[in-house]
C-alpha positions in Angstrom: 31.6 0.0 -25.8 31.2 1.8 -28.9 29.6 -0.2 -31.8 31.1 0.5 -35.6 28.3 2.5 -37.1 25.8 0.8 -39.2 26.2 -2.2 -36.8 22.6 -4.0 -36.2 21.9 -5.2 -32.7 20.3 -8.7 -32.5 17.6 -8.8 -30.1 16.2 -11.6 -28.6 13.9 -13.1 -25.9 16.1 -14.8 -23.6 13.2 -16.7 -21.7 15.6 -18.8 -20.1 19.1 -20.4 -20.8 17.6 -23.2 -22.6 15.1 -21.0 -24.3 16.2 -18.4 -26.3 14.0 -16.8 -28.9 15.2 -14.6 -32.0 13.3 -11.1 -32.2 14.6 -9.4 -34.9 17.6 -7.0 -35.7 17.6 -3.2 -34.8 19.4 -0.5 -36.7 20.0 3.1 -35.5 20.5 5.7 -38.7 20.0 9.7 -38.6 18.8 9.4 -34.9 15.9 6.9 -35.5 15.3 3.2 -35.3 14.7 0.7 -37.3 13.3 -2.9 -36.6 13.2 -5.6 -39.0 11.5 -8.8 -37.2 12.6 -12.2 -37.7 10.7 -14.4 -40.2 10.3 -17.2 -37.5 9.4 -14.6 -35.0 6.4 -13.1 -37.4 4.7 -16.8 -37.5 5.3 -17.2 -33.5 2.6 -14.5 -33.3 3.9 -13.1 -30.4 3.7 -9.2 -29.4 6.6 -7.6 -28.1 4.7 -4.0 -28.2 1.1 -4.8 -29.0 -0.1 -0.9 -29.5 2.1 0.4 -32.0 4.4 -2.1 -33.0 2.6 -5.4 -34.0 4.7 -7.9 -35.6 4.6 -8.1 -39.2 7.0 -7.6 -42.0 8.8 -4.8 -43.4 11.0 -1.8 -41.3 9.2 -0.9 -37.8 10.0 2.7 -36.7 9.0 4.0 -33.7 6.9 7.8 -34.3 8.5 10.3 -36.0 8.3 12.5 -32.7 7.9 9.7 -30.4 11.2 11.2 -28.1 13.2 8.4 -26.8 16.3 9.9 -29.0 14.5 7.7 -32.0 14.1 4.7 -29.8 11.3 2.1 -30.0 9.4 2.6 -26.9 9.9 -1.1 -26.0 13.8 -1.0 -26.5 13.7 2.1 -24.9 12.3 0.2 -21.6 15.5 -1.4 -21.3 17.8 1.6 -21.0 18.5 2.7 -17.3 18.0 6.1 -16.6 18.5 8.0 -13.1 21.3 6.5 -11.3 22.1 3.3 -14.0 22.5 5.9 -16.6 24.6 8.0 -14.4 27.2 4.4 -14.0 27.3 4.1 -17.4 28.4 8.1 -18.4 30.8 7.8 -15.9 32.3 4.3 -16.6 32.4 5.7 -19.9 34.4 8.4 -18.9 37.3 6.3 -17.2 37.3 4.6 -20.8 37.9 7.6 -22.5 34.6 7.9 -24.1 32.4 11.1 -24.0 28.9 10.0 -23.0 27.2 12.1 -25.5 29.0 10.3 -28.2 27.0 7.0 -27.0 24.0 5.9 -29.2 20.7 3.9 -28.0 22.3 1.4 -29.5 25.6 1.2 -27.3 23.3 1.9 -24.6 21.7 -1.2 -25.2 24.3 -3.2 -26.2 25.8 -2.3 -22.5 22.8 -3.7 -21.3 23.0 -6.9 -23.1 21.6 -9.8 -21.6 21.6 -8.1 -17.6 18.7 -6.1 -18.3 14.7 -6.0 -16.5 12.8 -8.7 -18.3 13.5 -10.9 -21.1 14.8 -8.9 -24.1 18.5 -9.7 -24.7 21.0 -7.8 -27.2 23.8 -8.9 -29.0 26.4 -8.5 -29.4 26.8 -7.2 -25.8 29.5 -4.6 -24.8 31.3 -5.5 -21.4 32.5 -2.5 -19.6 32.1 -3.9 -15.8 35.2 -5.8 -15.1 34.6 -6.5 -11.2 34.0 -10.3 -10.8 33.9 -10.9 -7.3 31.1 -13.2 -6.0 29.8 -11.9 -2.9 28.7 -8.4 -1.9 28.4 -6.6 1.4 25.2 -4.0 1.2 26.8 -1.4 3.9 30.0 -1.2 1.3 27.5 -0.8 -1.6 25.4 1.9 -0.1 28.4 3.9 0.9 29.9 3.7 -2.9 26.5 4.8 -4.0 27.0 7.4 -1.7 30.7 8.2 -3.2 29.4 8.0 -6.7 26.3 10.7 -6.2 28.7 13.4 -4.6 31.3 13.2 -7.9 33.6 10.1 -6.8 34.3 8.3 -10.3 37.1 5.7 -8.6 37.0 2.3 -9.1 33.9 1.7 -7.0 32.0 2.2 -10.5 32.8 -1.0 -11.9 31.6 -2.7 -8.9 28.2 -0.5 -8.8 27.7 -1.1 -12.4 28.0 -4.8 -12.5 24.8 -4.9 -10.2 23.2 -1.6 -10.5 23.6 -0.8 -14.3 20.4 -1.6 -15.9 17.7 -0.6 -13.4 15.6 3.1 -13.8 14.9 5.4 -11.3 16.4 8.1 -9.4 17.7 6.5 -6.2 20.7 3.7 -6.5 19.8 0.0 -6.9 21.1 -3.2 -7.1 20.3 -6.4 -8.6 21.5 -9.1 -6.7 20.8 -12.3 -5.4 19.5 -12.8 -1.7 19.2 -16.2 0.5 17.1 -16.3 3.8 20.0 -15.0 5.8 20.2 -12.1 4.1 23.5 -13.1 2.5 24.0 -11.2 -1.1 25.7 -12.1 -4.2 26.3 -10.9 -7.8 22.9 -11.8 -9.4 21.3 -9.6 -11.8 20.8 -12.7 -14.4 21.2 -15.9 -12.3 20.5 -16.9 -8.9 22.2 -20.0 -7.6 20.5 -22.4 -5.4 19.2 -21.4 -2.0 19.1 -17.7 -3.4 16.3 -15.0 -4.8 16.7 -12.4 -7.6 16.0 -9.0 -5.5 16.2 -5.4 -6.5 17.7 -3.6 -3.6 17.6 0.1 -2.7 19.7 2.7 -1.3 19.1 5.9 -0.3 19.7 8.7 -2.7 20.1 12.6 -2.0 17.3 14.3 0.2 15.7 11.1 1.2 15.2 10.7 4.9 17.5 7.9 6.9 14.5 5.5 7.7 13.4 5.9 3.5 13.7 2.2 3.7 11.3 1.5 6.5 9.2 3.9 4.6 8.6 2.2 1.6 8.9 -1.2 3.5 5.6 -0.2 5.7 4.4 1.4 2.2 4.5 -2.0 0.7 3.0 -3.7 3.9 0.1 -1.3 3.6 -0.7 -1.6 -0.2 -1.0 -5.6 0.3 -3.2 -4.7 3.1 -5.2 -2.8 1.3 -5.5 -5.1 -2.0 -2.8 -4.2 -3.9 -0.5 -7.0 -6.0 2.8 -6.7 -4.7 5.9 -8.5 -4.8 7.6 -10.2 -1.8 9.4 -7.1 0.0 12.3 -7.4 2.4 13.6 -5.0 4.8 17.5 -6.1 5.3 19.7 -4.8 7.6 23.6 -4.4 7.4 26.5 -4.9 9.8 26.2 -1.5 10.7 22.6 -1.1 11.5 21.8 0.5 8.0 18.6 -0.6 6.6 17.7 -1.6 3.0 14.9 -2.1 0.8 14.3 -5.2 -1.0 11.7 -6.5 -3.4 11.6 -9.8 -5.3 12.0 -9.2 -9.0 8.9 -9.7 -11.0 10.2 -10.2 -14.0 12.0 -13.2 -13.0 10.6 -16.7 -12.5 13.2 -18.6 -10.4 16.3 -18.3 -13.2 13.2 -17.8 -15.9 12.4 -14.4 -17.5 9.4 -12.7 -18.4 9.1 -9.7 -21.0 8.2 -6.5 -19.1 7.1 -3.5 -20.8 6.4 0.2 -19.3 3.2 2.5 -19.5 5.9 5.0 -20.5 7.1 2.7 -23.3 3.7 1.8 -24.3 2.5 4.9 -25.1 5.3 6.8 -25.6 4.8 9.5 -22.6 7.6 11.2 -21.4 7.3 10.9 -17.8 9.1 14.6 -17.2 6.5 16.3 -19.1 3.2 14.3 -16.8 0.0 14.3 -19.3 -1.6 11.2 -18.3 -4.6 10.5 -16.3 -5.5 7.1 -14.5 -8.5 7.1 -17.1 -5.9 6.9 -19.4 -3.9 4.0 -17.7 -7.5 1.8 -17.0 -8.1 2.1 -21.0 -4.4 1.0 -21.7 -5.0 -1.8 -18.9 -8.1 -3.0 -21.3 -6.2 -3.1 -24.7 -3.3 -4.8 -23.6 -4.3 -7.4 -20.8 -8.2 -8.1 -22.1 -8.9 -8.8 -18.6 -11.1 -7.0 -16.0 -9.1 -8.0 -13.4 -6.3 -6.2 -14.5 -8.7 -3.0 -14.7 -9.8 -3.2 -11.3 -6.5 -3.5 -10.4 -5.3 -0.5 -11.7 -8.0 1.4 -10.3 -7.6 -0.3 -7.0 -3.5 1.0 -7.4 -5.0 4.5 -8.3 -7.2 4.7 -5.5 -4.6 3.7 -2.9 -1.7 6.3 -4.8 -4.2 9.1 -4.0 -5.2 8.4 -0.6 -1.9 7.4 0.4 0.0 10.4 -1.0 1.8 8.6 -3.7 2.5 11.3 -5.8 5.6 9.9 -8.0 3.3 8.0 -10.0 4.3 8.6 -13.6 4.3 6.4 -16.4 7.4 4.5 -15.8 6.0 3.4 -12.2 3.0 1.0 -14.4 4.0 -1.9 -16.5 2.9 -5.2 -17.9 4.4 -8.6 -18.1 4.2 -11.4 -20.6 4.9 -14.7 -20.3 6.2 -17.6 -22.9 2.8 -18.3 -24.2 2.0 -14.6 -25.5 -0.9 -13.5 -22.2 -0.3 -10.0 -21.1 -1.0 -8.8 -17.5 -0.7 -6.0 -15.4 2.8 -6.3 -13.2 2.7 -6.1 -9.6 2.8 -2.8 -8.3 6.0 -1.4 -7.2 8.1 1.6 -6.3 4.8 2.5 -3.8 5.6 5.5 -1.0 5.3 8.9 0.5 6.2 11.0 -2.1 4.9 14.6 -3.2 5.2 14.7 -6.7 6.2 17.1 -9.0 5.3 20.9 -7.7 3.2 18.9 -5.0 1.0 17.2 -7.4 0.5 13.8 -8.9 2.5 12.7 -12.1 -1.2 10.8 -13.1 -4.4 12.9 -12.5 -7.6 11.5 -12.0 -10.4 13.5 -14.1 -7.7 16.2 -14.7 -6.9 16.5 -10.9 -4.0 16.6 -9.4 -4.6 17.5 -6.0 -8.0 17.5 -3.9 -8.6 14.1 -5.0 -12.1 13.3 -3.4 -14.7 10.4 -3.2 -16.7 11.8 -6.4 -13.1 12.2 -8.1 -12.6 8.3 -7.6 -16.1 7.1 -8.6 -16.1 9.0 -11.8 -13.2 6.9 -12.1 -14.7 3.6 -11.4 -16.9 4.3 -14.2 -14.1 4.1 -16.7 -12.8 0.8 -15.3 -16.3 -0.6 -15.7 -16.9 -0.9 -11.6 -20.2 -0.4 -10.0 -20.6 2.0 -7.7 -21.6 0.0 -5.0 -18.4 -2.2 -5.4 -16.4 0.9 -6.0 -17.4 2.4 -2.6 -16.5 -0.8 -1.0 -13.1 -0.4 -2.7 -12.3 3.0 -1.7 -13.7 2.4 1.8 -10.9 -0.6 2.1 -7.7 1.5 1.5 -8.8 4.2 3.2 -9.3 2.2 6.5 -5.9 0.4 5.7 -4.1 3.8 5.1 -6.0 5.4 8.3 -3.9 2.5 10.1 -0.1 4.0 8.6 0.8 4.7 12.3 0.5 0.9 12.9 2.6 -0.1 10.2 5.2 2.8 10.6 5.4 1.3 14.0 5.8 -2.2 13.0 8.9 -1.2 10.6 10.4 0.8 12.6 10.0 4.4 10.7 10.9 7.2 12.9 8.3 9.2 15.0 9.2 12.4 12.8 8.5 10.5 9.9 5.4 8.8 11.1 3.8 11.8 12.3 4.5 13.7 9.2 3.0 11.0 6.9 0.3 10.7 9.1 -0.6 14.4 9.0 -0.5 14.1 5.4 -2.6 11.0 4.7 -5.4 12.3 7.3 -5.6 15.5 4.8 -6.1 13.1 2.2 -8.9 11.2 3.4 -10.5 14.4 4.7 -11.1 15.4 1.1 -14.8 14.8 0.6 
């Protein structure tokens, strides 16, 4: 599980099983990572992290005070936080290893070829020994709750095999699902008739209908014109529901490279400091596409009016295809949330609460959207958010949750 000190990791872009492109070697010394690009990768012209780490000769290092345990932002994106890190740490203890002794390269080796996006790390460290094919969502959910309550039994290995890579605090699983809702292990490959999904389970403090709420929010966002992955509300044998989103980092069994705003900007999500103007500027720098700037603006408007305040820098990502073209990734993790201290993690013109139309119109200028078009977009999102009760009813959100959310959205829509 632990690598010998000084052992480098070989980094590749695993576009498909037939197309694995070496990127370079990654080493770690004195709490700082060093990247040496492969000569062939330098010649190809691709950029895995276009803002701070242009492809070139010599050793590439992250900013001195960049955080991320001295790791490059693009590789830090591959590491799980929250739930996935919890699983790795508890598995390490089972194997007699202190989690604090694991370096970032040890953790990347554990991710190996099973992470989000196309980046792959070798030699991989295999720590999950469960190889069962069929999965039961009810059992996974129950086991996840056991882990959250402190149980470090043999379920760790099962959960880690499907949920050791994703970020975020809520328990998750990367699995393959068919049209009937039958689930298989599938964090790297989907058999014929199956599609790769990320499935969420409830965490501490979540309402019982959290899956229905997120499904309703996904439908509301799509209606408002936000680009979203295909989503499903799955039902277990016991009647419990689970929210599932098709993975946008996979095209069938092929992959795309994913890089978060957090990793691109070296932004600490625990110390919110971003403004949506920063995200619009970042989008323009990465994609060079006005459509993506407008999509980022629309997402900002939706998050404000729908009261999604958990909008930190890891909630926005960009994807790069095999041809090197960057685009804004589909939106994800859209749901009702109060945010840190009751404010948005990402501000609008410096405001974390009481964000009105004037603030949103000012933001539109940063996205080069004219005032008339901005008014139209705000009206469209507002009209959709005003129909929250309909979306809630369609997806079976409880009366209590529906009313609470409706009252909050009404207050957002009432801000002048």
